[in-house]
C-alpha positions as CSV (number, residue, x, y, z in Angstrom):
1,M,0.0,0.0,0.0
2,D,1.3,3.4,-0.9
3,T,2.0,5.6,2.0
4,K,0.3,8.5,0.2
5,D,-3.0,6.7,0.9
6,M,-2.3,6.5,4.6
7,K,-3.2,8.8,7.5
8,I,-1.8,9.2,11.0
9,T,-3.7,10.8,13.9
10,I,-1.6,12.1,16.8
11,G,-3.1,12.8,20.2
12,H,-1.3,15.5,22.2
13,L,-2.5,15.0,25.7
14,Y,-2.8,18.0,28.0
15,P,-0.6,20.5,26.2
16,D,-2.2,23.2,28.5
17,L,-0.4,21.6,31.4
18,L,2.4,19.4,30.0
19,N,4.4,21.6,27.7
20,L,7.3,22.6,30.0
21,Y,10.1,21.8,27.6
22,G,8.7,22.7,24.2
23,D,7.0,19.4,23.5
24,R,5.1,20.9,20.6
25,G,8.4,20.6,18.7
26,N,7.9,16.9,18.9
27,I,4.5,17.2,17.4
28,A,5.7,19.5,14.7
29,C,8.5,17.0,13.8
30,L,6.1,14.0,13.5
31,M,3.6,16.1,11.4
32,K,6.3,17.4,9.0
33,R,8.1,14.0,8.4
34,C,4.6,12.5,7.6
35,I,3.6,15.3,5.3
36,W,7.0,15.3,3.5
37,R,6.3,11.7,2.6
38,G,2.7,12.4,1.5
39,I,1.2,10.8,4.5
40,E,-1.9,12.6,5.8
41,A,-1.4,13.7,9.3
42,E,-3.5,15.5,11.9
43,T,-3.0,16.4,15.6
44,I,-5.8,16.5,18.2
45,E,-5.1,18.3,21.3
46,F,-6.8,17.1,24.5
47,N,-6.9,19.5,27.3
48,T,-8.3,19.0,30.9
49,G,-11.8,17.8,30.9
50,D,-11.8,16.7,27.2
51,Q,-12.9,13.2,26.3
52,I,-10.2,11.0,24.8
53,D,-11.1,8.2,22.4
54,F,-7.8,6.2,22.1
55,S,-9.3,4.0,19.3
56,K,-9.0,7.0,17.0
57,L,-5.4,7.7,17.8
58,D,-2.2,6.3,16.2
59,I,0.4,8.1,18.3
60,V,0.0,9.6,21.8
61,L,2.4,12.3,23.2
62,L,2.6,12.9,26.9
63,G,4.9,15.9,27.6
64,G,6.6,17.3,30.6
65,G,5.3,19.5,33.5
66,S,5.9,20.4,37.1
67,D,5.0,18.0,39.9
68,R,1.7,19.9,40.5
69,E,0.7,19.8,36.8
70,Q,1.6,16.1,36.7
71,A,-0.7,15.4,39.7
72,I,-3.6,17.3,37.9
73,V,-3.1,15.3,34.7
74,C,-2.8,12.0,36.3
75,K,-6.1,12.5,38.2
76,S,-7.8,13.1,34.9
77,L,-6.0,10.2,33.1
78,L,-6.7,7.7,36.0
79,E,-10.5,8.0,35.1
80,I,-9.7,6.5,31.7
81,Q,-6.7,4.4,32.7
82,S,-8.2,1.1,31.5
83,E,-8.8,2.6,28.0
84,F,-5.2,3.9,28.0
85,K,-3.9,0.5,29.2
86,D,-5.9,-1.3,26.4
87,Y,-4.4,1.0,23.8
88,V,-0.8,0.3,25.0
89,E,-1.3,-3.5,25.2
90,D,-2.8,-3.4,21.7
91,G,0.5,-1.9,20.4
92,G,-0.6,1.7,20.5
93,V,2.4,4.1,19.9
94,V,3.2,6.4,22.9
95,I,6.1,8.9,23.4
96,A,6.3,10.2,26.9
97,V,8.8,12.8,27.9
98,C,10.1,13.6,31.4
99,G,7.0,14.2,33.5
100,G,4.9,12.1,31.1
101,Y,7.5,9.3,31.3
102,Q,7.2,9.3,35.1
103,L,3.4,9.1,34.8
104,L,3.7,5.9,32.8
105,G,4.7,4.1,36.0
106,K,3.3,2.9,39.3
107,Y,4.1,6.1,41.2
108,Y,6.3,9.1,41.6
109,K,7.3,9.7,45.2
110,T,8.2,13.4,45.9
111,D,9.1,15.2,49.0
112,A,5.6,16.7,49.1
113,G,3.9,13.2,48.8
114,M,3.0,10.4,46.4
115,I,1.7,11.0,42.9
116,E,-0.1,7.9,41.8
117,G,1.0,6.8,38.3
118,L,-1.0,5.3,35.4
119,N,0.6,1.8,35.8
120,L,1.0,1.4,32.1
121,V,4.6,0.2,32.6
122,D,6.0,-1.6,35.6
123,I,8.4,1.2,36.6
124,Y,8.5,3.7,39.4
125,T,10.1,7.1,40.2
126,E,11.4,8.6,43.5
127,Q,12.6,12.1,44.0
128,E,16.3,12.2,45.3
129,E,18.6,15.0,46.4
130,G,20.0,17.1,43.5
131,R,18.8,17.3,40.0
132,L,20.4,15.6,37.0
133,I,21.1,18.3,34.5
134,D,23.4,18.0,31.4
135,N,23.5,17.1,27.8
136,I,23.0,13.4,27.2
137,V,23.9,10.9,24.5
138,L,22.5,7.4,24.2
139,D,23.2,4.2,22.2
140,S,19.8,2.7,21.4
141,D,19.1,-0.4,19.5
142,L,15.9,1.1,18.1
143,V,17.9,3.3,15.7
144,D,21.3,3.5,14.0
145,M,22.4,7.0,15.0
146,P,23.2,8.1,18.6
147,V,20.2,9.6,20.4
148,V,21.1,13.0,21.8
149,G,19.2,15.5,23.9
150,F,19.2,17.4,27.2
151,E,18.1,16.1,30.6
152,N,16.8,18.0,33.7
153,H,15.1,15.9,36.3
154,G,15.0,15.5,40.1
155,G,13.3,12.1,39.9
156,R,15.1,8.8,39.6
157,T,13.3,6.2,37.6
158,Y,13.7,2.5,38.2
159,L,12.8,0.0,35.4
160,N,12.1,-3.2,37.4
161,G,13.8,-5.3,34.6
162,N,12.0,-3.5,31.7
163,K,14.1,-2.7,28.6
164,P,15.7,0.8,28.6
165,F,15.5,3.2,25.7
166,G,19.3,3.3,25.6
167,K,22.7,2.9,27.1
168,V,24.1,6.2,28.4
169,L,27.3,7.2,26.7
170,Y,27.3,10.6,28.3
171,G,25.1,12.0,31.0
172,A,23.2,10.6,33.9
173,G,20.1,8.8,32.6
174,N,17.3,7.3,34.6
175,D,18.9,7.4,38.0
176,G,22.6,8.5,37.6
177,K,23.8,4.9,38.5
178,S,22.5,2.3,36.3
179,G,24.0,3.5,33.0
180,Y,20.6,3.4,31.2
181,E,18.1,5.9,30.1
182,G,14.3,5.7,29.4
183,V,12.2,2.7,28.9
184,V,10.7,0.7,26.0
185,Y,7.6,-1.4,26.5
186,K,5.7,-2.7,23.4
187,N,5.4,0.5,21.3
188,V,5.9,2.9,24.2
189,I,9.0,5.0,24.7
190,G,9.5,6.9,27.9
191,T,12.4,9.2,28.2
192,Y,13.9,12.2,30.0
193,L,15.4,13.6,26.8
194,H,14.4,17.1,25.8
195,G,15.7,19.1,22.9
196,P,13.0,18.7,21.7
197,L,13.7,14.9,21.3
198,L,12.3,14.2,17.9
199,P,13.7,17.1,15.8
200,K,17.2,16.3,17.2
201,N,16.6,12.6,16.5
202,P,14.8,12.1,13.2
203,Q,15.3,8.3,13.3
204,V,13.4,8.1,16.5
205,S,10.6,10.1,14.9
206,D,10.5,7.7,12.0
207,Y,10.6,4.7,14.3
208,L,7.3,6.0,15.9
209,I,5.7,6.8,12.5
210,Q,6.7,3.4,11.2
211,K,5.3,1.5,14.2
212,A,2.0,3.5,14.1
213,L,1.6,2.8,10.3
214,E,2.4,-0.9,10.6
215,R,-0.2,-1.2,13.5
216,K,-2.8,0.3,11.3
217,Y,-1.9,-0.9,7.8
218,G,0.6,-3.8,8.0
219,E,4.0,-3.8,6.5
220,V,5.3,-0.3,5.5
221,Q,8.4,1.0,3.9
222,L,9.0,4.7,4.7
223,M,10.4,6.9,1.9
224,P,13.9,8.2,2.9
225,L,14.2,11.9,3.6
226,D,17.2,14.2,3.4
227,D,18.5,14.3,7.0
228,S,21.9,15.5,6.1
229,Q,21.8,18.6,8.4
230,E,20.3,16.6,11.3
231,K,23.0,14.0,11.0
232,E,25.7,16.7,10.9
233,A,24.3,18.2,14.1
234,N,24.0,14.7,15.7
235,D,27.6,13.8,14.8
236,Y,28.8,17.2,16.2
237,T,27.0,16.5,19.5
238,Y,28.3,12.9,19.8
239,H,31.9,13.9,19.2
240,R,31.7,16.9,21.5
241,F,30.6,14.8,24.5
242,V,31.6,11.2,23.8
243,K,34.7,11.2,21.7
């Protein structure tokens, strides 16, 4: 099937509360990389109080926010946790960044108290002394290029044996000790990487698009795009911080 006959619908959850680190850039990147290939793409924003029908979504973005905003969002999402869980277990594509990543798990324990998580993935987060702030470079088996970004988080996330997004080549990662960053579960990626993540890492963007299209249409071959400038920037970042 020609990708020009295909369509992707992206659900941006609570951009009114979870857009602390420019997560709209991730949406823009997904949209553009679809449109450049002739794939029809639309984004639906869901703000507090809106009804979410996951059956109509192909990719879901959960961005980052403050602890207070995370608590507000989680309260709303817990009301539809079973529908979100069904979407994930059925191979629905999710990209969750920073606060959104923390919400995927069982809980986020902060100095102010416990924020209940969505329990979509068997992970948990605990606030510890000091923030982990730096550039970060990963080796991820999901893509060929190094994954680059910026991290800024006080929570330490523990994976309970789940697969990480990548091995840390430079930076702190999930907890500053394990040497790993993020989580991958089915077609869900959770990560602390800002940048925004997807414009800096076009292969990760294409990975999400590919998984979404394959879930909806079966086997798909994405048309290559000219990513020469992105690759040059990626190579510069890698050699600046790793070698």
